[in-house]
py3Dmol code that shows the C-alpha trace and the ligand (Angstrom):
import py3Dmol

protein = """\
ATOM      1  CA  MET A   1       0.000   0.000   0.000  1.00  0.00           C
ATOM      2  CA  PRO A   2       1.401   3.362  -0.995  1.00  0.00           C
ATOM      3  CA  VAL A   3       1.045   5.784   1.911  1.00  0.00           C
ATOM      4  CA  GLY A   4      -1.215   8.806   1.444  1.00  0.00           C
ATOM      5  CA  THR A   5      -0.813  10.390   4.856  1.00  0.00           C
ATOM      6  CA  LEU A   6      -2.849  13.552   4.296  1.00  0.00           C
ATOM      7  CA  GLY A   7      -5.290  12.192   1.733  1.00  0.00           C
ATOM      8  CA  THR A   8      -2.762  12.304  -1.100  1.00  0.00           C
ATOM      9  CA  VAL A   9       0.134  10.097  -2.105  1.00  0.00           C
ATOM     10  CA  LYS A  10       2.578  12.954  -2.477  1.00  0.00           C
ATOM     11  CA  GLY A  11       3.287  13.817  -6.109  1.00  0.00           C
ATOM     12  CA  MET A  12       0.908  11.227  -7.598  1.00  0.00           C
ATOM     13  CA  LEU A  13      -2.400  11.770  -9.384  1.00  0.00           C
ATOM     14  CA  PRO A  14      -4.928   9.064  -8.458  1.00  0.00           C
ATOM     15  CA  GLU A  15      -5.040   7.915 -12.097  1.00  0.00           C
ATOM     16  CA  THR A  16      -1.252   7.598 -12.111  1.00  0.00           C
ATOM     17  CA  LEU A  17      -1.447   5.541  -8.916  1.00  0.00           C
ATOM     18  CA  GLU A  18      -3.772   3.171 -10.749  1.00  0.00           C
ATOM     19  CA  GLN A  19      -1.359   3.046 -13.698  1.00  0.00           C
ATOM     20  CA  VAL A  20       1.512   1.912 -11.471  1.00  0.00           C
ATOM     21  CA  GLY A  21      -0.719  -0.817 -10.041  1.00  0.00           C
ATOM     22  CA  ALA A  22      -1.888   0.496  -6.665  1.00  0.00           C
ATOM     23  CA  GLN A  23      -4.867  -1.627  -5.598  1.00  0.00           C
ATOM     24  CA  ILE A  24      -5.267   0.058  -2.222  1.00  0.00           C
ATOM     25  CA  ILE A  25      -3.685   2.982  -0.381  1.00  0.00           C
ATOM     26  CA  LEU A  26      -3.204   3.834   3.283  1.00  0.00           C
ATOM     27  CA  ALA A  27      -4.351   7.111   4.852  1.00  0.00           C
ATOM     28  CA  ASN A  28      -3.461   8.369   8.324  1.00  0.00           C
ATOM     29  CA  THR A  29      -6.236   8.857  10.862  1.00  0.00           C
ATOM     30  CA  TYR A  30      -4.217  11.100  13.176  1.00  0.00           C
ATOM     31  CA  HIS A  31      -3.313  13.611  10.480  1.00  0.00           C
ATOM     32  CA  LEU A  32      -6.762  13.771   8.857  1.00  0.00           C
ATOM     33  CA  TYR A  33      -8.437  14.067  12.282  1.00  0.00           C
ATOM     34  CA  LEU A  34      -6.349  17.150  13.087  1.00  0.00           C
ATOM     35  CA  ARG A  35      -6.531  18.639   9.590  1.00  0.00           C
ATOM     36  CA  PRO A  36      -8.947  19.082   7.863  1.00  0.00           C
ATOM     37  CA  GLY A  37     -10.982  17.101  10.470  1.00  0.00           C
ATOM     38  CA  HIS A  38     -12.971  13.909   9.957  1.00  0.00           C
ATOM     39  CA  ASP A  39     -16.343  15.679  10.220  1.00  0.00           C
ATOM     40  CA  LEU A  40     -15.428  17.888   7.273  1.00  0.00           C
ATOM     41  CA  VAL A  41     -14.335  14.864   5.219  1.00  0.00           C
ATOM     42  CA  ARG A  42     -17.594  13.071   6.115  1.00  0.00           C
ATOM     43  CA  GLU A  43     -19.615  16.165   5.161  1.00  0.00           C
ATOM     44  CA  ILE A  44     -17.985  16.263   1.712  1.00  0.00           C
ATOM     45  CA  GLY A  45     -18.777  12.602   1.093  1.00  0.00           C
ATOM     46  CA  GLY A  46     -15.867  10.687   2.591  1.00  0.00           C
ATOM     47  CA  LEU A  47     -12.209  10.377   1.744  1.00  0.00           C
ATOM     48  CA  HIS A  48     -12.760   8.500  -1.549  1.00  0.00           C
ATOM     49  CA  ARG A  49     -14.705  11.436  -2.976  1.00  0.00           C
ATOM     50  CA  PHE A  50     -12.565  14.069  -1.219  1.00  0.00           C
ATOM     51  CA  MET A  51      -9.339  12.782  -2.807  1.00  0.00           C
ATOM     52  CA  ASN A  52     -10.872  11.303  -5.987  1.00  0.00           C
ATOM     53  CA  TRP A  53      -9.764   7.717  -5.291  1.00  0.00           C
ATOM     54  CA  ASP A  54     -12.329   4.979  -5.866  1.00  0.00           C
ATOM     55  CA  ARG A  55     -10.225   1.937  -5.017  1.00  0.00           C
ATOM     56  CA  PRO A  56      -9.949   0.699  -1.408  1.00  0.00           C
ATOM     57  CA  ILE A  57      -8.465   2.763   1.412  1.00  0.00           C
ATOM     58  CA  LEU A  58      -7.018   1.373   4.640  1.00  0.00           C
ATOM     59  CA  THR A  59      -6.760   3.772   7.565  1.00  0.00           C
ATOM     60  CA  ASP A  60      -4.415   3.261  10.491  1.00  0.00           C
ATOM     61  CA  SER A  61      -5.821   3.794  13.984  1.00  0.00           C
ATOM     62  CA  GLY A  62      -3.879   6.966  14.766  1.00  0.00           C
ATOM     63  CA  GLY A  63      -2.098   5.172  17.572  1.00  0.00           C
ATOM     64  CA  PHE A  64       1.314   5.070  15.928  1.00  0.00           C
ATOM     65  CA  GLN A  65       1.453   8.837  15.380  1.00  0.00           C
ATOM     66  CA  VAL A  66       0.054   9.627  18.817  1.00  0.00           C
ATOM     67  CA  PHE A  67       2.592   7.404  20.532  1.00  0.00           C
ATOM     68  CA  SER A  68       5.372   9.009  18.495  1.00  0.00           C
ATOM     69  CA  LEU A  69       4.584  12.325  20.198  1.00  0.00           C
ATOM     70  CA  GLY A  70       6.630  11.372  23.278  1.00  0.00           C
ATOM     71  CA  ASP A  71       6.177  13.973  26.037  1.00  0.00           C
ATOM     72  CA  LEU A  72       3.104  15.384  24.299  1.00  0.00           C
ATOM     73  CA  ARG A  73       0.989  12.347  25.226  1.00  0.00           C
ATOM     74  CA  LYS A  74      -0.217  10.416  28.273  1.00  0.00           C
ATOM     75  CA  ILE A  75      -1.637   6.889  28.200  1.00  0.00           C
ATOM     76  CA  THR A  76      -4.538   5.742  30.401  1.00  0.00           C
ATOM     77  CA  GLU A  77      -6.763   2.674  30.307  1.00  0.00           C
ATOM     78  CA  GLU A  78      -9.505   4.810  28.760  1.00  0.00           C
ATOM     79  CA  GLY A  79      -7.335   6.208  25.934  1.00  0.00           C
ATOM     80  CA  VAL A  80      -4.509   8.597  25.144  1.00  0.00           C
ATOM     81  CA  HIS A  81      -4.320  12.299  25.966  1.00  0.00           C
ATOM     82  CA  PHE A  82      -2.160  14.162  23.471  1.00  0.00           C
ATOM     83  CA  GLN A  83      -1.303  17.572  22.159  1.00  0.00           C
ATOM     84  CA  SER A  84      -1.460  18.358  18.457  1.00  0.00           C
ATOM     85  CA  HIS A  85       1.916  18.701  16.737  1.00  0.00           C
ATOM     86  CA  LEU A  86       0.298  21.460  14.646  1.00  0.00           C
ATOM     87  CA  ASP A  87      -0.998  23.938  17.230  1.00  0.00           C
ATOM     88  CA  GLY A  88      -0.576  22.361  20.693  1.00  0.00           C
ATOM     89  CA  SER A  89      -4.351  21.861  21.110  1.00  0.00           C
ATOM     90  CA  ARG A  90      -5.375  19.081  23.532  1.00  0.00           C
ATOM     91  CA  HIS A  91      -7.148  15.906  22.409  1.00  0.00           C
ATOM     92  CA  PHE A  92      -8.199  12.557  23.857  1.00  0.00           C
ATOM     93  CA  LEU A  93      -8.053   9.589  21.490  1.00  0.00           C
ATOM     94  CA  THR A  94      -9.918   6.440  22.509  1.00  0.00           C
ATOM     95  CA  PRO A  95     -10.616   3.208  20.610  1.00  0.00           C
ATOM     96  CA  GLU A  96     -14.191   4.444  20.089  1.00  0.00           C
ATOM     97  CA  LEU A  97     -13.076   7.818  18.681  1.00  0.00           C
ATOM     98  CA  SER A  98     -10.454   6.174  16.458  1.00  0.00           C
ATOM     99  CA  ILE A  99     -13.116   3.927  14.911  1.00  0.00           C
ATOM    100  CA  ASP A 100     -15.527   6.853  14.565  1.00  0.00           C
ATOM    101  CA  ILE A 101     -12.871   8.880  12.715  1.00  0.00           C
ATOM    102  CA  GLN A 102     -12.010   5.963  10.427  1.00  0.00           C
ATOM    103  CA  GLN A 103     -15.706   5.430   9.664  1.00  0.00           C
ATOM    104  CA  ALA A 104     -16.196   9.136   8.989  1.00  0.00           C
ATOM    105  CA  LEU A 105     -13.341   8.959   6.503  1.00  0.00           C
ATOM    106  CA  GLY A 106     -15.137   6.036   4.847  1.00  0.00           C
ATOM    107  CA  ALA A 107     -12.263   3.560   5.077  1.00  0.00           C
ATOM    108  CA  ASP A 108     -12.676   0.108   3.532  1.00  0.00           C
ATOM    109  CA  ILE A 109     -10.304  -1.456   6.056  1.00  0.00           C
ATOM    110  CA  LEU A 110     -10.099  -0.023   9.573  1.00  0.00           C
ATOM    111  CA  MET A 111      -7.407  -0.821  12.110  1.00  0.00           C
ATOM    112  CA  ALA A 112      -8.113  -1.482  15.802  1.00  0.00           C
ATOM    113  CA  PHE A 113      -6.646   1.091  18.187  1.00  0.00           C
ATOM    114  CA  ASP A 114      -3.497  -0.154  19.928  1.00  0.00           C
ATOM    115  CA  GLU A 115      -0.344   1.024  21.601  1.00  0.00           C
ATOM    116  CA  CYS A 116       2.723   0.861  19.402  1.00  0.00           C
ATOM    117  CA  ILE A 117       5.285  -0.377  21.926  1.00  0.00           C
ATOM    118  CA  PRO A 118       8.667   1.374  21.901  1.00  0.00           C
ATOM    119  CA  TYR A 119      11.766  -0.761  21.334  1.00  0.00           C
ATOM    120  CA  PRO A 120      13.466  -1.858  23.449  1.00  0.00           C
ATOM    121  CA  SER A 121      10.955  -2.232  26.317  1.00  0.00           C
ATOM    122  CA  SER A 122      10.971  -4.496  29.380  1.00  0.00           C
ATOM    123  CA  LYS A 123       8.992  -7.715  29.208  1.00  0.00           C
ATOM    124  CA  ALA A 124       6.679  -6.477  31.981  1.00  0.00           C
ATOM    125  CA  TYR A 125       5.904  -3.313  30.038  1.00  0.00           C
ATOM    126  CA  VAL A 126       5.286  -5.236  26.812  1.00  0.00           C
ATOM    127  CA  ALA A 127       2.999  -7.693  28.623  1.00  0.00           C
ATOM    128  CA  ASP A 128       0.883  -4.950  30.261  1.00  0.00           C
ATOM    129  CA  SER A 129       0.721  -2.885  27.085  1.00  0.00           C
ATOM    130  CA  SER A 130      -0.268  -5.856  24.919  1.00  0.00           C
ATOM    131  CA  ASP A 131      -3.039  -6.785  27.367  1.00  0.00           C
ATOM    132  CA  MET A 132      -4.331  -3.199  27.271  1.00  0.00           C
ATOM    133  CA  SER A 133      -4.206  -3.254  23.455  1.00  0.00           C
ATOM    134  CA  ALA A 134      -6.296  -6.449  23.521  1.00  0.00           C
ATOM    135  CA  ARG A 135      -8.915  -4.644  25.663  1.00  0.00           C
ATOM    136  CA  TRP A 136      -8.771  -1.720  23.231  1.00  0.00           C
ATOM    137  CA  ALA A 137      -9.177  -4.181  20.335  1.00  0.00           C
ATOM    138  CA  GLN A 138     -12.360  -5.490  21.977  1.00  0.00           C
ATOM    139  CA  ARG A 139     -13.659  -1.913  22.338  1.00  0.00           C
ATOM    140  CA  SER A 140     -12.692  -1.164  18.715  1.00  0.00           C
ATOM    141  CA  LYS A 141     -14.680  -4.169  17.561  1.00  0.00           C
ATOM    142  CA  GLN A 142     -17.716  -3.080  19.596  1.00  0.00           C
ATOM    143  CA  ALA A 143     -17.505   0.444  18.148  1.00  0.00           C
ATOM    144  CA  HIS A 144     -17.228  -0.785  14.558  1.00  0.00           C
ATOM    145  CA  ASP A 145     -20.468  -0.480  12.612  1.00  0.00           C
ATOM    146  CA  ARG A 146     -20.401  -3.195   9.974  1.00  0.00           C
ATOM    147  CA  GLU A 147     -23.346  -1.876   7.973  1.00  0.00           C
ATOM    148  CA  ASP A 148     -21.130  -0.061   5.466  1.00  0.00           C
ATOM    149  CA  GLY A 149     -19.387  -3.333   4.596  1.00  0.00           C
ATOM    150  CA  SER A 150     -16.012  -2.194   5.905  1.00  0.00           C
ATOM    151  CA  ALA A 151     -13.506  -4.600   7.431  1.00  0.00           C
ATOM    152  CA  LEU A 152     -11.735  -4.311  10.786  1.00  0.00           C
ATOM    153  CA  PHE A 153      -8.249  -5.721  11.378  1.00  0.00           C
ATOM    154  CA  GLY A 154      -6.700  -6.511  14.754  1.00  0.00           C
ATOM    155  CA  ILE A 155      -3.038  -5.817  15.507  1.00  0.00           C
ATOM    156  CA  VAL A 156      -0.853  -8.427  17.192  1.00  0.00           C
ATOM    157  CA  GLN A 157       1.554  -6.884  19.704  1.00  0.00           C
ATOM    158  CA  GLY A 158       3.869  -8.649  22.155  1.00  0.00           C
ATOM    159  CA  GLY A 159       7.153  -7.011  21.225  1.00  0.00           C
ATOM    160  CA  MET A 160      10.051  -9.364  20.526  1.00  0.00           C
ATOM    161  CA  PHE A 161       8.836 -12.014  23.031  1.00  0.00           C
ATOM    162  CA  PRO A 162       7.465 -15.240  21.488  1.00  0.00           C
ATOM    163  CA  ASP A 163       5.145 -16.065  24.421  1.00  0.00           C
ATOM    164  CA  LEU A 164       3.698 -12.539  24.462  1.00  0.00           C
ATOM    165  CA  ARG A 165       3.117 -12.565  20.686  1.00  0.00           C
ATOM    166  CA  GLU A 166       1.348 -15.893  21.152  1.00  0.00           C
ATOM    167  CA  LYS A 167      -0.878 -14.487  23.899  1.00  0.00           C
ATOM    168  CA  SER A 168      -1.668 -11.347  21.898  1.00  0.00           C
ATOM    169  CA  ALA A 169      -2.563 -13.415  18.814  1.00  0.00           C
ATOM    170  CA  ALA A 170      -4.795 -15.709  20.912  1.00  0.00           C
ATOM    171  CA  ASP A 171      -6.566 -12.708  22.501  1.00  0.00           C
ATOM    172  CA  LEU A 172      -7.283 -11.196  19.071  1.00  0.00           C
ATOM    173  CA  LEU A 173      -8.412 -14.483  17.534  1.00  0.00           C
ATOM    174  CA  GLU A 174     -10.887 -14.876  20.367  1.00  0.00           C
ATOM    175  CA  ILE A 175     -12.365 -11.444  19.606  1.00  0.00           C
ATOM    176  CA  GLY A 176     -12.336 -12.232  15.879  1.00  0.00           C
ATOM    177  CA  PHE A 177     -11.267  -9.845  13.115  1.00  0.00           C
ATOM    178  CA  ASP A 178     -11.432  -9.714   9.313  1.00  0.00           C
ATOM    179  CA  GLY A 179      -7.647  -9.700   9.070  1.00  0.00           C
ATOM    180  CA  TYR A 180      -4.621  -9.557  11.350  1.00  0.00           C
ATOM    181  CA  ALA A 181      -1.631  -7.248  11.405  1.00  0.00           C
ATOM    182  CA  LEU A 182       1.749  -7.534  13.074  1.00  0.00           C
ATOM    183  CA  GLY A 183       2.440  -4.272  14.860  1.00  0.00           C
ATOM    184  CA  GLY A 184       5.521  -3.035  16.657  1.00  0.00           C
ATOM    185  CA  LEU A 185       7.968  -4.044  13.923  1.00  0.00           C
ATOM    186  CA  SER A 186      10.476  -1.899  12.020  1.00  0.00           C
ATOM    187  CA  VAL A 187      11.049   0.107  15.207  1.00  0.00           C
ATOM    188  CA  GLY A 188      14.831  -0.332  15.294  1.00  0.00           C
ATOM    189  CA  GLU A 189      15.009  -4.058  16.117  1.00  0.00           C
ATOM    190  CA  GLY A 190      16.914  -4.956  12.942  1.00  0.00           C
ATOM    191  CA  ALA A 191      15.906  -7.219  10.060  1.00  0.00           C
ATOM    192  CA  GLU A 192      16.940 -10.530  11.646  1.00  0.00           C
ATOM    193  CA  VAL A 193      14.858  -9.958  14.782  1.00  0.00           C
ATOM    194  CA  MET A 194      11.936  -8.831  12.626  1.00  0.00           C
ATOM    195  CA  TYR A 195      12.130 -12.043  10.569  1.00  0.00           C
ATOM    196  CA  GLU A 196      12.249 -14.115  13.779  1.00  0.00           C
ATOM    197  CA  VAL A 197       9.082 -12.416  15.032  1.00  0.00           C
ATOM    198  CA  MET A 198       7.407 -13.128  11.677  1.00  0.00           C
ATOM    199  CA  ASP A 199       8.600 -16.759  11.857  1.00  0.00           C
ATOM    200  CA  TYR A 200       6.920 -17.477  15.185  1.00  0.00           C
ATOM    201  CA  THR A 201       3.905 -15.164  14.889  1.00  0.00           C
ATOM    202  CA  LEU A 202       2.567 -15.617  11.331  1.00  0.00           C
ATOM    203  CA  PRO A 203       1.804 -19.361  11.767  1.00  0.00           C
ATOM    204  CA  LEU A 204      -0.488 -18.417  14.685  1.00  0.00           C
ATOM    205  CA  LEU A 205      -2.758 -16.444  12.338  1.00  0.00           C
ATOM    206  CA  PRO A 206      -5.394 -17.893   9.980  1.00  0.00           C
ATOM    207  CA  ASP A 207      -3.999 -18.414   6.486  1.00  0.00           C
ATOM    208  CA  ASP A 208      -7.377 -17.758   4.874  1.00  0.00           C
ATOM    209  CA  GLN A 209      -7.452 -14.176   6.172  1.00  0.00           C
ATOM    210  CA  PRO A 210      -5.131 -11.283   5.263  1.00  0.00           C
ATOM    211  CA  ARG A 211      -1.887 -10.998   7.210  1.00  0.00           C
ATOM    212  CA  TYR A 212      -0.444  -7.521   7.234  1.00  0.00           C
ATOM    213  CA  VAL A 213       2.924  -6.313   8.521  1.00  0.00           C
ATOM    214  CA  MET A 214       2.725  -2.624   9.326  1.00  0.00           C
ATOM    215  CA  GLY A 215       5.343  -0.034   8.427  1.00  0.00           C
ATOM    216  CA  VAL A 216       7.603  -2.411   6.471  1.00  0.00           C
ATOM    217  CA  GLY A 217       9.853  -2.004   4.556  1.00  0.00           C
ATOM    218  CA  THR A 218      12.752  -2.422   2.126  1.00  0.00           C
ATOM    219  CA  PRO A 219      12.391  -4.563  -1.031  1.00  0.00           C
ATOM    220  CA  GLU A 220      14.327  -7.299   0.823  1.00  0.00           C
ATOM    221  CA  ASN A 221      11.889  -7.058   3.776  1.00  0.00           C
ATOM    222  CA  LEU A 222       8.963  -7.511   1.361  1.00  0.00           C
ATOM    223  CA  VAL A 223      10.479 -10.600  -0.253  1.00  0.00           C
ATOM    224  CA  GLU A 224      11.318 -12.117   3.145  1.00  0.00           C
ATOM    225  CA  GLY A 225       7.865 -11.243   4.504  1.00  0.00           C
ATOM    226  CA  VAL A 226       6.002 -12.728   1.547  1.00  0.00           C
ATOM    227  CA  GLY A 227       8.133 -15.859   1.806  1.00  0.00           C
ATOM    228  CA  ARG A 228       6.903 -16.184   5.396  1.00  0.00           C
ATOM    229  CA  GLY A 229       3.239 -15.680   4.492  1.00  0.00           C
ATOM    230  CA  VAL A 230       2.634 -11.908   4.652  1.00  0.00           C
ATOM    231  CA  ASP A 231      -0.057 -10.577   2.284  1.00  0.00           C
ATOM    232  CA  MET A 232       0.049  -6.828   2.886  1.00  0.00           C
ATOM    233  CA  PHE A 233       2.549  -4.100   3.705  1.00  0.00           C
ATOM    234  CA  ASP A 234       2.580  -0.336   3.915  1.00  0.00           C
ATOM    235  CA  CYS A 235       5.620   1.891   3.965  1.00  0.00           C
ATOM    236  CA  VAL A 236       6.613   5.455   3.184  1.00  0.00           C
ATOM    237  CA  MET A 237       9.956   4.182   1.909  1.00  0.00           C
ATOM    238  CA  PRO A 238       9.272   4.284  -1.866  1.00  0.00           C
ATOM    239  CA  THR A 239       7.625   7.726  -1.730  1.00  0.00           C
ATOM    240  CA  ARG A 240       9.765   9.471   0.905  1.00  0.00           C
ATOM    241  CA  ASN A 241      13.004   8.139  -0.553  1.00  0.00           C
ATOM    242  CA  ALA A 242      11.903   9.228  -4.029  1.00  0.00           C
ATOM    243  CA  ARG A 243      11.617  12.825  -2.845  1.00  0.00           C
ATOM    244  CA  ASN A 244      15.147  12.510  -1.431  1.00  0.00           C
ATOM    245  CA  GLY A 245      16.518  11.235  -4.749  1.00  0.00           C
ATOM    246  CA  LEU A 246      16.922   7.627  -3.591  1.00  0.00           C
ATOM    247  CA  LEU A 247      15.668   5.231  -6.259  1.00  0.00           C
ATOM    248  CA  PHE A 248      15.055   1.481  -6.099  1.00  0.00           C
ATOM    249  CA  THR A 249      16.168  -0.739  -8.957  1.00  0.00           C
ATOM    250  CA  THR A 250      16.407  -4.433  -9.784  1.00  0.00           C
ATOM    251  CA  PHE A 251      20.125  -4.141  -9.054  1.00  0.00           C
ATOM    252  CA  GLY A 252      19.896  -2.187  -5.792  1.00  0.00           C
ATOM    253  CA  LYS A 253      19.439   1.443  -4.706  1.00  0.00           C
ATOM    254  CA  ILE A 254      20.873   4.470  -6.472  1.00  0.00           C
ATOM    255  CA  GLY A 255      21.289   8.085  -5.320  1.00  0.00           C
ATOM    256  CA  ILE A 256      20.331  10.083  -8.402  1.00  0.00           C
ATOM    257  CA  LYS A 257      22.237  13.200  -7.319  1.00  0.00           C
ATOM    258  CA  GLN A 258      25.632  11.497  -7.653  1.00  0.00           C
ATOM    259  CA  ALA A 259      28.125  12.915 -10.163  1.00  0.00           C
ATOM    260  CA  ARG A 260      28.459   9.520 -11.853  1.00  0.00           C
ATOM    261  CA  TYR A 261      25.030  10.077 -13.454  1.00  0.00           C
ATOM    262  CA  LEU A 262      25.955  13.488 -14.982  1.00  0.00           C
ATOM    263  CA  ARG A 263      26.168  12.131 -18.547  1.00  0.00           C
ATOM    264  CA  ASP A 264      24.251   8.865 -18.012  1.00  0.00           C
ATOM    265  CA  ASP A 265      21.692   8.587 -20.803  1.00  0.00           C
ATOM    266  CA  GLY A 266      20.306   5.256 -19.567  1.00  0.00           C
ATOM    267  CA  PRO A 267      17.074   4.710 -17.610  1.00  0.00           C
ATOM    268  CA  ILE A 268      16.924   4.454 -13.795  1.00  0.00           C
ATOM    269  CA  ASP A 269      16.440   0.692 -14.108  1.00  0.00           C
ATOM    270  CA  PRO A 270      17.003  -1.053 -17.470  1.00  0.00           C
ATOM    271  CA  GLU A 271      14.576  -3.807 -16.397  1.00  0.00           C
ATOM    272  CA  CYS A 272      11.784  -1.398 -15.397  1.00  0.00           C
ATOM    273  CA  SER A 273       8.841  -0.871 -17.745  1.00  0.00           C
ATOM    274  CA  CYS A 274       7.469   2.254 -16.046  1.00  0.00           C
ATOM    275  CA  TYR A 275       6.656   5.543 -17.776  1.00  0.00           C
ATOM    276  CA  VAL A 276       9.730   7.220 -16.299  1.00  0.00           C
ATOM    277  CA  CYS A 277      12.196   4.523 -17.330  1.00  0.00           C
ATOM    278  CA  SER A 278      10.627   4.440 -20.815  1.00  0.00           C
ATOM    279  CA  ASN A 279      11.045   8.173 -21.370  1.00  0.00           C
ATOM    280  CA  TYR A 280      13.736   9.745 -19.190  1.00  0.00           C
ATOM    281  CA  CYS A 281      17.431   9.210 -18.566  1.00  0.00           C
ATOM    282  CA  ARG A 282      19.411   9.375 -15.339  1.00  0.00           C
ATOM    283  CA  ALA A 283      21.205  12.561 -16.456  1.00  0.00           C
ATOM    284  CA  TYR A 284      17.885  14.406 -16.790  1.00  0.00           C
ATOM    285  CA  LEU A 285      16.530  13.084 -13.487  1.00  0.00           C
ATOM    286  CA  ARG A 286      19.774  14.100 -11.779  1.00  0.00           C
ATOM    287  CA  HIS A 287      19.449  17.590 -13.298  1.00  0.00           C
ATOM    288  CA  LEU A 288      15.810  17.929 -12.104  1.00  0.00           C
ATOM    289  CA  TYR A 289      16.733  16.771  -8.605  1.00  0.00           C
ATOM    290  CA  ARG A 290      19.703  19.125  -8.296  1.00  0.00           C
ATOM    291  CA  SER A 291      17.547  21.989  -9.587  1.00  0.00           C
ATOM    292  CA  ASN A 292      14.860  21.289  -6.954  1.00  0.00           C
ATOM    293  CA  GLU A 293      12.252  20.917  -9.664  1.00  0.00           C
ATOM    294  CA  VAL A 294       8.781  19.653  -8.641  1.00  0.00           C
ATOM    295  CA  LEU A 295       8.960  17.173 -11.515  1.00  0.00           C
ATOM    296  CA  ALA A 296      11.908  15.437  -9.822  1.00  0.00           C
ATOM    297  CA  SER A 297       9.616  14.304  -6.976  1.00  0.00           C
ATOM    298  CA  VAL A 298       6.829  13.393  -9.386  1.00  0.00           C
ATOM    299  CA  LEU A 299       8.993  11.227 -11.671  1.00  0.00           C
ATOM    300  CA  ASN A 300      11.047   9.679  -8.845  1.00  0.00           C
ATOM    301  CA  THR A 301       7.889   8.769  -6.904  1.00  0.00           C
ATOM    302  CA  HIS A 302       6.295   7.300 -10.020  1.00  0.00           C
ATOM    303  CA  HIS A 303       9.283   5.040 -10.631  1.00  0.00           C
ATOM    304  CA  ASN A 304       9.725   3.935  -6.993  1.00  0.00           C
ATOM    305  CA  LEU A 305       6.043   3.070  -6.568  1.00  0.00           C
ATOM    306  CA  HIS A 306       6.076   1.188  -9.865  1.00  0.00           C
ATOM    307  CA  TYR A 307       9.155  -0.693  -8.668  1.00  0.00           C
ATOM    308  CA  TYR A 308       7.511  -1.680  -5.353  1.00  0.00           C
ATOM    309  CA  LEU A 309       4.130  -2.585  -6.798  1.00  0.00           C
ATOM    310  CA  ASN A 310       5.721  -4.500  -9.658  1.00  0.00           C
ATOM    311  CA  LEU A 311       7.821  -6.430  -7.125  1.00  0.00           C
ATOM    312  CA  MET A 312       4.605  -7.444  -5.332  1.00  0.00           C
ATOM    313  CA  GLN A 313       3.009  -8.383  -8.680  1.00  0.00           C
ATOM    314  CA  GLU A 314       6.024 -10.518  -9.602  1.00  0.00           C
ATOM    315  CA  MET A 315       5.804 -12.297  -6.243  1.00  0.00           C
ATOM    316  CA  ARG A 316       2.081 -12.994  -6.738  1.00  0.00           C
ATOM    317  CA  THR A 317       2.818 -14.422 -10.183  1.00  0.00           C
ATOM    318  CA  ALA A 318       5.691 -16.540  -8.837  1.00  0.00           C
ATOM    319  CA  ILE A 319       3.515 -17.911  -5.997  1.00  0.00           C
ATOM    320  CA  GLU A 320       0.715 -18.798  -8.408  1.00  0.00           C
ATOM    321  CA  ALA A 321       3.238 -20.600 -10.634  1.00  0.00           C
ATOM    322  CA  GLY A 322       4.735 -22.407  -7.624  1.00  0.00           C
ATOM    323  CA  ARG A 323       8.199 -20.923  -8.181  1.00  0.00           C
ATOM    324  CA  PHE A 324       8.577 -18.417  -5.344  1.00  0.00           C
ATOM    325  CA  SER A 325      11.915 -19.793  -4.152  1.00  0.00           C
ATOM    326  CA  ASP A 326      13.352 -19.442  -7.688  1.00  0.00           C
ATOM    327  CA  PHE A 327      12.074 -15.888  -7.768  1.00  0.00           C
ATOM    328  CA  ARG A 328      13.663 -15.169  -4.388  1.00  0.00           C
ATOM    329  CA  GLY A 329      17.030 -16.566  -5.540  1.00  0.00           C
ATOM    330  CA  GLU A 330      16.949 -14.473  -8.721  1.00  0.00           C
ATOM    331  CA  PHE A 331      15.966 -11.352  -6.732  1.00  0.00           C
ATOM    332  CA  TYR A 332      19.104 -11.638  -4.569  1.00  0.00           C
ATOM    333  CA  ARG A 333      21.388 -12.704  -7.409  1.00  0.00           C
ATOM    334  CA  LYS A 334      20.638  -9.515  -9.351  1.00  0.00           C
ATOM    335  CA  ARG A 335      21.262  -7.301  -6.333  1.00  0.00           C
ATOM    336  CA  GLN A 336      24.819  -8.479  -5.754  1.00  0.00           C
TER     337      GLN A 336
END
"""
ligand_1 = """\
1
ZN
Zn 10.991 2.806 -13.733
"""
view = py3Dmol.view(width=600, height=400)
view.addModel(protein, "pdb")
view.setStyle({"model": 0}, {"cartoon": {"style": "trace"}})
view.addModel(ligand_1, "xyz")
view.setStyle({"model": 1}, {"stick": {}})
view.zoomTo()
view.show()
């Protein structure tokens, strides 16, 4: 899922998003709640109409952003008190309010409200927090009105502790959700620890329902996740990196501002079939980037999203053909 934090995937027209193969995008509850406000979005007909996107939208619960506020927030059993990063105004986010905001936005997939546990944290803290998130998940489910046909996903917590992940997964399965996410990953634990958590947590979740790893990741993380049974990801990496001139290719990452691309008349990625690689050379993209042209962000984002979404498409095709491990081997061989 490309990330459209403020109701736009930065630099991309909705029709261009469809062209690069986006089936669903993610929007951020916290940001849209503060500005322009969920009531305004509801009044105008929901986020699909507001941003002119008619494919599915998944909204996060707002928890991740609120917990990132550090000293500006205080957690209680009832919910989280926080101050806006925009104007310092005071707010109180509860599971019920989070679901109400997500429903006002008109999300197709809503996420249960949870605490994103900092890393590292003590086992006692992780245990208490995960139990509270399970109670919040129950309240999220009760607040969710299913009449609009939307889905609600639960989020497995438990930090980097196998027994706590197991308990969190069991708690959520007992409540029952339409899909299950792994939260609290990509928080500085390193790829190997993240893969270990996937290894012991994913088999606990139903394989006939979507399994979603939140906030991940690099192309390698996606390949490793899919190999372990992950169906969905979201990450700002392709879009944010694009705006910083960092481009993903079949052969690894490139920094387009480097002098070595001054006279390079080849495409970003010779194996990429996107609009940018079909029409523009590295020398031009380097020039645009160094000149701070708006088009640099537009073209770089287009390519990076095409790269990511094409990677997912290639993995789907390989799985259907029963040759995922060949695909994985080829993926790494080309990156060396
Ligand atoms: Zn391309």
